[in-house]
C-alpha positions in Angstrom: 0.0 0.0 0.0 1.4 3.4 -0.9 2.5 5.5 2.1 2.4 2.6 4.6 5.6 1.3 6.1 5.7 -1.9 8.2 8.5 -2.4 10.7 9.2 -5.7 12.3 11.6 -6.2 15.3 13.4 -9.5 15.7 15.4 -10.4 18.8 18.5 -12.3 18.2 21.3 -13.2 20.5 24.3 -15.5 21.3 24.4 -17.8 24.2 27.4 -16.6 26.2 28.1 -19.8 28.2 31.8 -20.6 28.1 33.1 -24.2 27.9 35.7 -25.3 30.4 38.2 -25.8 27.6 37.6 -22.2 26.5 39.0 -20.7 29.7 42.7 -20.9 28.8 43.0 -17.2 28.0 41.5 -13.8 28.8 41.1 -10.7 26.7 41.2 -7.2 28.1 39.9 -4.6 27.7 36.7 -5.8 25.9 36.0 -2.3 24.7 39.2 -1.4 22.7 40.5 1.8 21.3 44.1 1.0 20.3 45.4 -2.3 21.8 44.0 -5.5 23.3 45.9 -7.7 25.7 45.6 -11.5 25.6 46.7 -13.3 28.8 47.3 -17.1 28.5 46.7 -19.3 31.5 49.6 -20.5 33.5 51.7 -23.2 31.7 50.5 -22.3 28.2 53.2 -19.7 27.3 56.3 -20.8 25.6 54.6 -22.6 22.6 53.2 -21.5 19.3 50.1 -19.3 19.4 47.8 -18.4 16.5 45.6 -15.4 16.8 42.9 -14.6 14.3 40.6 -11.6 14.3 37.2 -11.8 12.6 34.7 -9.1 11.9 31.0 -9.4 12.7 30.2 -11.2 9.4 32.9 -13.8 10.0 35.5 -12.4 7.6 39.1 -12.9 8.8 40.7 -9.4 9.1 44.0 -10.3 10.8 46.1 -13.5 11.3 49.0 -13.3 13.7 51.3 -16.1 14.6 53.6 -16.1 17.6 56.5 -18.4 18.3 57.9 -18.7 21.8 55.9 -16.2 23.8 55.3 -15.5 27.5 51.8 -15.3 29.0 51.0 -11.9 27.6 50.3 -10.9 23.9 49.5 -7.3 22.9 47.7 -6.8 19.7 47.6 -3.4 17.9 44.0 -2.8 16.7 45.0 0.3 14.7 43.7 0.3 11.1 40.5 -1.6 12.0 37.1 0.2 11.7 34.8 0.6 14.7 32.6 -2.4 15.4 32.4 -5.9 16.9 35.2 -8.3 16.4 35.9 -11.9 17.5 39.4 -12.9 18.6 40.2 -16.6 18.1 43.3 -18.0 20.0 44.8 -21.4 19.2 47.5 -23.0 21.4 48.2 -26.6 20.4 44.8 -28.4 20.2 43.0 -25.7 22.3 41.0 -23.0 20.7 38.8 -20.3 22.2 37.0 -17.2 21.0 36.3 -13.9 22.7 34.3 -10.9 21.6 35.6 -7.3 21.7 34.2 -4.0 20.6 36.5 -1.5 18.8 35.7 2.1 19.3 37.4 5.3 18.1 39.7 5.6 15.1 
């Protein structure tokens, strides 16, 4: 019908439960301007670490590989647009994902 606009609201979400095997690292801060810190659990440093960053549609925007590292990894988020990103961390056979929000330029 001309002049009539119909709006529909849909509620979507993601269940945020974390599996026990997913607890081997933390990400801070979760609202990021420039840098994000990844802290590995005790005993996981010293091996190879693969970090992938995905945008909200699942496109890989960064892939970073680290050889022998300590427990802390700092990632420069410069050059990425504002929005929601997912950080995937792989250490050996373990893999986990955390969500962050990039603000500012």
